[in-house]
C-alpha positions in Angstrom: -0.9 9.8 -4.7 -0.1 6.2 -5.1 -3.7 5.0 -5.5 -6.6 6.0 -7.7 -10.3 5.6 -7.9 -11.4 2.0 -8.6 -8.1 0.5 -7.4 -8.4 -2.5 -5.1 -6.5 -1.8 -1.9 -5.8 -3.5 1.4 -5.9 -1.6 4.7 -2.6 -2.0 6.5 -3.2 0.0 9.7 -6.1 0.9 12.0 -9.2 -0.8 13.2 -10.0 -2.3 9.8 -6.4 -3.7 9.2 -6.5 -6.6 6.7 -9.7 -5.7 5.0 -9.8 -5.1 1.2 -12.0 -3.0 -0.9 -12.4 -0.8 -4.0 -11.7 2.9 -3.7 -14.9 4.9 -4.2 -13.6 8.4 -3.8 -10.2 10.2 -3.6 -9.4 13.5 -1.8 -5.9 14.4 -3.0 -5.6 17.7 -1.1 -6.5 15.9 2.2 -4.6 12.7 1.3 -7.6 10.6 2.1 -9.7 7.9 0.4 -13.1 6.3 0.9 -13.0 2.5 0.5 -16.1 0.4 -0.1 -17.1 -1.5 3.1 -14.2 -0.2 5.2 -14.2 2.3 8.2 -17.9 2.2 8.6 -19.3 4.9 11.0 -22.9 5.4 12.2 -24.5 8.7 11.2 -27.7 10.0 12.8 -29.9 11.4 10.1 -33.1 13.4 10.0 -35.9 12.3 7.8 -35.5 13.5 4.2 -36.6 12.6 0.6 -34.1 9.7 0.3 -34.6 8.4 3.8 -38.2 9.3 4.9 -37.8 7.3 8.2 -34.5 8.9 9.3 -32.6 7.2 12.0 -29.1 5.7 12.2 -27.3 5.0 8.9 -24.0 3.3 8.4 -21.7 4.9 5.8 -18.0 4.7 4.9 -15.7 7.4 6.3 -12.4 8.6 4.8 -9.1 6.9 5.7 -5.6 8.3 5.3 -3.9 7.1 2.1 -0.8 6.0 4.0 -2.9 3.3 5.7 -3.7 1.5 2.4 -1.6 -0.5 0.0 -2.4 -1.4 -3.6 -3.4 -5.0 -4.5 -2.2 -6.4 -7.8 -2.4 -10.1 -8.7 -3.8 -10.9 -5.2 -0.6 -9.4 -3.6 -0.2 -6.1 -1.8 2.5 -4.1 -3.3 4.2 -0.7 -3.1 4.1 1.5 -6.2 6.5 3.8 -7.9 6.3 6.1 -10.9 8.2 5.5 -14.2 8.5 7.8 -17.2 8.2 5.9 -20.5 10.0 6.7 -23.8 7.0 8.7 -25.1 7.1 10.9 -22.0 4.1 9.5 -20.2 4.2 8.7 -16.5 2.9 5.3 -15.3 2.7 3.5 -12.0 4.5 0.2 -11.5 4.6 -2.5 -8.9 7.8 -2.4 -6.9 7.3 -6.1 -6.0 7.0 -7.5 -9.5 8.3 -4.5 -11.6 5.2 -4.8 -13.8 3.2 -1.7 -15.0 0.0 -1.0 -13.0 -1.8 1.2 -15.4 -1.5 2.5 -19.0 0.4 5.7 -19.9 -1.5 8.9 -20.5 
């Protein structure tokens, strides 16, 4: 997957195209992500401990990972993977060539 939790991404397709937000949750097997404040859906809930009133609640729904693009230095960029000399794999920006995250 080209994005991780806590990455800032921009939506490039769908009803929320152009919006940006931080990734809250990643589902690698389904290739979907949940982004803060993007793809809001209304959920009808019954009264419970957390919401004693019940009613209609807005929450973020998952969006396919192909519809988001990583933002680095206020620019959206595609990412690639590079293997460093010590054998660790890192993501890098294809636009600038800079490393996105540290090696593991």
